[in-house]
C-alpha positions in Angstrom: -29.0 -10.9 17.6 -26.7 -13.5 19.1 -23.9 -12.7 21.5 -21.4 -14.7 19.4 -22.0 -12.3 16.4 -20.8 -9.4 18.5 -17.8 -11.2 20.0 -16.5 -12.5 16.6 -16.7 -9.2 14.8 -13.7 -8.7 12.5 -11.2 -5.9 13.3 -9.5 -3.9 10.6 -5.8 -4.3 10.2 -3.4 -1.4 10.9 -1.2 -2.0 7.8 -2.0 -2.4 4.1 0.0 -3.4 1.1 -0.1 -0.9 -1.8 1.1 -1.0 -5.4 3.3 2.0 -6.4 4.2 3.0 -10.0 7.1 5.1 -11.3 6.0 8.4 -12.8 8.8 8.1 -15.4 9.0 4.6 -16.7 5.9 2.8 -15.3 7.9 0.4 -13.2 5.8 -1.0 -10.4 6.7 -2.1 -6.8 4.9 -3.0 -3.6 5.2 -1.2 -0.3 3.5 -1.4 3.1 2.0 1.6 4.8 -0.4 2.3 7.7 -4.1 2.3 6.9 -4.8 5.7 8.3 -1.7 7.4 6.7 -1.8 9.5 3.6 -1.2 8.0 0.1 2.5 7.2 -0.4 4.6 9.3 -2.7 8.4 8.8 -2.6 11.6 8.9 -4.5 13.2 5.6 -5.1 15.7 4.0 -7.6 14.1 3.0 -10.9 15.9 0.0 -12.5 14.5 0.7 -16.0 16.1 4.2 -16.3 18.9 3.6 -13.8 18.1 6.8 -11.9 16.0 7.8 -8.9 12.4 8.7 -9.8 9.1 9.6 -8.1 6.8 6.6 -7.2 3.1 7.2 -6.5 0.6 4.9 -4.9 -1.9 3.4 -7.4 -4.1 1.0 -5.4 -4.4 -1.2 -2.3 -3.4 -4.8 -2.9 -4.4 -6.4 0.4 -4.6 -5.9 4.2 -1.9 -7.2 6.6 -2.3 -8.2 10.2 
């Protein structure tokens, strides 16, 4: 094994971008969270129903540096 392979090893990012979906209307939005944190679940304003609703994390979109 070459020394350069060890030195150029990729590091994981601390933050990731996740897709969140409203439990009521299905409206989607993107948020950023830490990689090691629990899945996001929050109350935010839903423009489709004009009221606050619960948003839950669906999937990871990409990693951020």
